[in-house]
Structure formats: structure tokens, C-alpha cells
N, C-alpha and C positions, 0 to 999 in steps of 0.2 A: 195086768200080769207081765207085760212086755217090760215096762219101765222097771217094775220091781226086780225082774231077772237081770237087767242091765245093771242096776245099783248093786245087787249082791255080787255079780260077776266082777265089777270094777273094784269093789271093796276087797275082794279076795285076791285079785291079780294085778292091781295097779302098781306100777313102778314109777317112782318119782324121776321125771326126766332131767337131763342135764339142763341147767339154767340157760335160758336164752338171753340174749343181750338186753331185751326189754325188761326182764325180771331181775337184772343186776343193776343196783343204783345205790348212791349214797343214802344213808338213813340218819335222821335226827329226830328227837322228840323233846320239845320244850316243856311238856306237861302243862302248858298254859290253857286256861279257859275250859278246864275239864272238871266234871263232877265226880267221876269215878274212873276206875282203871282203864276201861276201853271206851270211854266217852269222848266224842269229838275228835276222833283220831286223825282224820284227814287234815283238819285245820291246824292242829298242834304239831303235826309231823311235817306239814308242808307238801309232801309228796307220799302217796301211798296210804295204807291204813293198816298198820301192823299191830296185831292184838298181843296181849300178855296173858299168861296163865299163873294164878297163884298156886304154887306146889305145896307150900306149908305155911302156917300162920295166917297172916292178913296183910293186906295192902290197900292203901287209899291214895287218891290224888286230890290235891288241893293247894291253893296258893302257889301254883306253878311248880310244884314238886311232887315226886313219887315217894311216899313213906312206906317202907317195907319193914314188917315185923315177922320175919320168916324167910322164905325164898320165893322170887318171882321169876318166871322164865319168859323171854322174848320168843314169840312164836314163829320166827323166821331166823335163819342162821346168818351170821357174819361170814362173808367170803373174801374179805379184804384183810389187810396187814395192820390196821389200827382201830382201836376202840378207846373212846374217851367219855368221861362224865364228870360231873361235879358231885362229890360225896360229902355228906355230913354225918358222921357216925353217932349213934347214940351212945354206944361204948366201942363198937367196931362195925365196919361195913365190909362187904366182900363182893368180888366178881369172879365167877367161875366160868371158865371156857372149856367146853368138851365137844369131842367129835360125836358124842352120844346125845340124842334128844330124850333119853329115858333114864336120866339119873335124878337125884334129888337136889342137886345144886351145892352139894358140900364141897368146899375147896380141897379137902383132904381125901376126896373119893379117889381111888385108883383110876377111875375113867375120866378124871379131870386133867386136861392137858396143861392148863395154867390156872392156878388159883391165886388170887390177890386178896390179902386181908389188910385193912387200914384201921388203926386204932385212933381214938379221939385225941391222943397226945401226939400223933404223928408217926407212930411206930408202924412199919410195914413188914409184912412176911409174904413170901412167894412160895407156892406149892406146885409140884408136878408129880402126876401119877401116884398121888397119895403120900408123897414125901416132901417135907419142908426143905427147900433148896437155898433160900437166902433170907436174911433178916437185916432190916435197917432201923436203927434207933432214931426216933425224932427226925425223920427225913425232912419233913416240913411240919413244924410244931403247931401252926395256927390254921384252923379251918375257917370256912368251908374249904375242901380240898379239890382242886382241879387236877384230875388224874388221867393219864393217858398211858396206854399200853400198846406199843408198836413192835410187831414181830417180823423179823427179817432174817431168813436163813437160820443160823444157829444162835441168834441173839435176841433178847427181849430188851427193848429200850423203855425204861420206866420213868415217868415224869410225875411228880406230885408238887403242885404249886411252883413249878419251874425248876425244882431240884431234880436232877436227872441222875440215873444209875443205869449202867448196862450189865446185864446178866447173861452169862453163857447158857442158853436154853433153847432147844429147838422146838418150836410149836408149829404144827401144820395149820395153815390158814385157809385151806380150800373150803372148809365147812365146819365152822365152830358155833355151837349153841351157846347162848349167853344166859347166865343165871345171876340175879342180883340178890345179894344178901341184905341183912338188916341195916337200917339207917335211912337217910334221905337221899334221893337221887334226882339230879336235874341235868339238863342239857346232855342227854345221852346221844352219842353219835358213833356210827360205824363208818369206816371208809368205803365199804361196799356191803351190800346185803343181797341175799337171794330170796326174793319174795314169790318164787314160782308157785309154790303150793298154797299161797294165799290170794292169788290173783283172782279177779272176776272171770269165771270161765264162760258165762253166757254173755254174748254181746247184747242181747235184748234186755237184760236185767239191769234196770236203771232207777227204780223207785223203791224206797223203803220208808215206811211211816206207820201211822196209827189211825184207826177208824173209831170215831167217837172219842176224840183225844182231849176234850176239854180239861180233864183233871190232871193229865200228865204233860200237857203241852210245854210248859216252861222247862221241865226236866229232860225233854227229848229234842230240843232245839239243835244240839250239836250231832245228833244221830238220826236225822229224819229229813226227807225232802218231799214228803207228801203226807198230809194229815187232814182228815175229815173232822170238822168242828161245827159247833152251833154257831149262829150269827153272833152271839154275845162274846164268843172267845177270839173273834177274828183280830182284835187289837193285840193279842198276845203272840200272834204268829210271826215267825221269821218270814221276811219278805219272799213271796213266790212259792210258799210251801203249803198253804192251806186251801182246802176245798170246803165250801160252806154248805151245810145241810139246808135244803129248802123245804123239807117235807112238811113241817107244821105250817109253813107259810102258805102252801097250796092246798093241803088236805086236812079234813076234819076226820079224825079216826076215833070218834066216840063209839061208833059201832063198826061197820065196815068203813074203810077209808074212801071218802068221796071228796071231790073238788069243792072247796068252799065257795059260796056265791060271790064273795068279794075277793077271790084269790088274786085277780089282776092288780087291784089296788094294793093289796098286801105285798105283792111281789115288788111293785114299784117302790114302796117304802124300804123293803129290805135292799133292793138294788142300789138305792141312793147311799146306803151305809156300807156297801160291800164291794166298792170299786177296786180295792186292793186284793181281792181274792184271787187265787190261782185257778179257780174253777168252782163248780157247784155240783151238788148231788141231788138227785131227785128223791122221792120218798123211799126210805130204806125198806127193803124186802117188800116192795109195793104189791106184787102179785100174791105173795103169801098172806098179805093183810087185806086181800080182796079188793084192792084198787083195780080199775079197768085199764087195759092198755091204752084206750083213748084218752083217759084222763092223765096218765103218765106222759103220754106224747104232748098233751097240751101244755104241761108244766115245762117239759124240756124245750118246747118250741118257744115259749115265752122267754126262757133264759137266753136262748140263742138269738132271739129277735133283739134283746136289750144289749147282750154282749156277743156280738157275732164271732169274735175270735176266741171265745173262752172254751174250756172243755167241760163236758157234762158227764158225770159218772152216775151209773145205775148199779146198785148192789142188790142181788136177789138171793132168796133162800135156795140152797142147793137142790132141794126137792122139787123146785118149780122149773128146773132146767130139763124139760121134756121135749117131746117131738114137736110141740106147738110153740115152743118158747121163741120169743122175738123181742127186740127192743126198738124204741123209736129211732128214726133215722138221725135225729138230732143228738143222740147219745154217742159219745166218743169213746168211753171207757166202761167196761162191764166187768163186775166181780161177783163171786158167790161166797156165801157164808154157810158153813155146815160143820159144827163141832163134832169131834169124835171119829172123823174118817181115818180108816187105815189106808195102806198103799193102794189096795185094789179100789176102794171106794173113791179116793181122791183121784186116781188115774181115770176112773170112769166119768167122774164129774168134769175133769178138765177136758177130756175128749169130747164129751157132749156139748160143753159150752163152746169150744172152738168150731165144732161142726154147725151149731145153731147160729153163731154169730161170726161169720167168716171175715168181716172187714173192720174190725175194731180192736183197740188195744185191750187186753185182758189182764185182770189182777186177781191175786189170791189173798184171802182174808183169814189167816190162821189165828188160833189162839196161841198165847206164848208157849204153851207146853208142846206145840206141834211145829215150831219154827223150823227145826232141822229137817223134819219130814218134808215140809212144803219147799224149803230151800234147795233140796236135792232134786226137785222135779224141773226146775227151770232149764237145765241143760238139754232136756229132752222135749220141751214145749216152748219154742222160741216166741210164740205169739203172746205169752205171758210176760209182761213187762215190769212187774213189781209186786210187792206184798204190803198190805196194811194190817198190822196186828190189831186184833179185836179181842179185848178182855184179857184177863189173867195177867196183870201188869205188876204183880207183887215183886218184892226185892229178890226172891229166888229166881225170877226169870230174867233179871236185867242183863246178866252175862250173855245169855243166848241172844237177846235183843241186840246188844252192842256188837257181838261178833257177826251177826247177820248184817247189821248196818255197815260194819267195816267192809265186808265183802261186796255189798251192793254199791256203796258210795265211794269206796276207795279207788285209787287209780294205781294200785301197786304192781300192776303187770309190767 
């Protein structure tokens, strides 16, 4: 109840602070090596992990470009005097700059401080406060078009493929939200951006990935740094990101889960193939599946004896985190899985786990539909260091996954 009250209070009364020096930085996005709009943000942007929101129509990223059929909003504002991009209109492209974060991105909206429209024949039109203020015919007739908008005092300096024009127009630059209209966008750059409200707020939060990730592994390489996989999937892992499941190696779960008679030999066979693993996990939800604590400890101990510096993960069913819950000394990370929890239930489980396991890193394992609920808890529970999404990986949940990964893995502060 305490955390829920805090979240409700902050949602009602939070005031966006003045940007600190750490949150103001140049911004660029190459759109390279991305499968979707908010995929692989940190790598393609170089610094930070700034997300995008589709306000209308659709958007896709591929072949190093953002293709917009509608309007896309950048989720942090420009705070500098210059914005540039390479545009390739389908028939026309647009950039709308507004002090409001709540418009639809129309260049002719009265709330648009500067609207820029570029046609595929090189015609250019500028708007301000809902009014067309200047037109230029065939300013640069051949695309793609390298566009820059520099705002200084009462002047806008416009450049399209090196053809420059100055327009008498005052545009405030302290906080401008950027809306990208239809066409192809590449090499988007802001002289300065305020990423304050996208920053990582919890210093402890440093891992994001997937549990049981074999089927999605290749598609999440750019937005995960911890994934639990079967031994067969290890070769598809990005270096240093995969935890290998050892449950079937050690345990026979035909009835209740018991150690296999030949578990030591089976483990040595797996260990010889898994030296590139970032860690290992013991039997999933072992106690809920009636494995004994002694047998789980045996498996964890053998892992540590073979790889003394590696990490060992234990994931348990939330219902088993009771007054008697404990994990082997050889386990380094502990998480729990329990779908369908509300605020009170999640808070109770998180409190119980950190009380029962006082000296290890803790992980949350939400389903995709609960990512935002779980993400909001990390600020109040610094013992929890990351989340591994478990199940519910359909296309409707990709945006939530990518936004969570941007917050956890980005360095936009």
C-alpha cells in the first residue's frame, strides 16, 4: 500500500524539473541496425536512448531510415537552436516544432511555432502559429534533401542541400517538441536535447531481458542484456547476455523433480559447450515443482565449482516465497514469477523476497502486459536490479518492451 500511495501521489503532483547539465546533450539518430521504431536505441543514437511515439498513421525503421506514414513524435524536447535531418519525401515531408507536447504534429496547427514542409520537387513552405509565412520554389530540386533549421533571435536560417535562405521569424528554442511528418528520415540531429524525463531514475536498475527467450532471441538482441535460454540457443546470443538453463541437465521432472543419477556427468557435457555463457540458472520454480532445497543446492554448487566466477540465478514461483523460503549460498540472483499481481500483491511479494534473501541481487519477471506496473516499482526497491520478461511476447507488447529497455539500458541522463 505504501508504494501504491507514493506512485499515485507522484503521478498527481510531479512537476518536471529544470533540466540538469547531465540531462542536456547533443542528440543524433542514424536509425541503423534497428528492426523497429524503438529498437536498439542506445547503439544507433550513440548516447542516450530516446524513444519515439507514433501519433497517427504508421512508422517503421529499416535499411537505416525511419519511414513515416503519418506523424511521429520524439519523446524528449530539443533545447538548442538547430535541428537537422536528411529527408526523402514520398510526396512531401514535414517537421513541426512546438512548445506543446500535446498536439498532433500538424505544421499548420496554431500551436506549432515552426512548421517546415518539403515537397519531392524541392518546394519549401514555412508555417508559424497556423499561418503560412514563406514559400520557396524548387529551393533544391534533387533529393534526398539534407535539411537544417537554425533558430537565432528573430531569424530562422534554412538550408536544403546547401541552398540557404533566411526568414524573419522568432522561434523560442528553450523547449521545442519535434514532430516528424510523412516520408523518409535519416541522420536526425538536435544541437541540444533535454532528456531529463527519460533518464534512468533508479541507480540499481541495470538489466533488461527475457526469460525462456529461445524463440525471440534474435529479435531482441538490440534491446536486452540478460536473457535466459536453453543450452541449444546459446550460439544465437549476443556476447555476455545469456544465462543458460540447467534444469533438465540436473533434474528428472517426470513426477516430482529429483536429481538425475548421472547429473554430474550430464553437467560436465553441458559445461564443455557453454563456456561463453554469462551465467546459469537452476531448475525453474524448483520448489513449486517439489524439488528439495538440498538437490537445488547440489546443482548450484556444481555450477560454481566448474565456473567459480559465474553467476547463478534461481527463479521461484511467487507463492513459495514464505517464511521458510531460502536459497543456496551459491545462488547470486533470485527472481520470482507470479502472473496477475496487482500493486498490493506485487509489493507484498517484493517485500517478502528481500526480507527472506537479504544479500543477493533480485530480479522481477513480469509478463509483457505488466511491464509498466513492474517498472514503476524499481525506484522504491533498490535491491531489485532488473527485469526479465516472461511470456506474452506478441507484437502488441513490443512497444512497451522497447520503451522499458530504453529506460534500463540507455544512458540518457
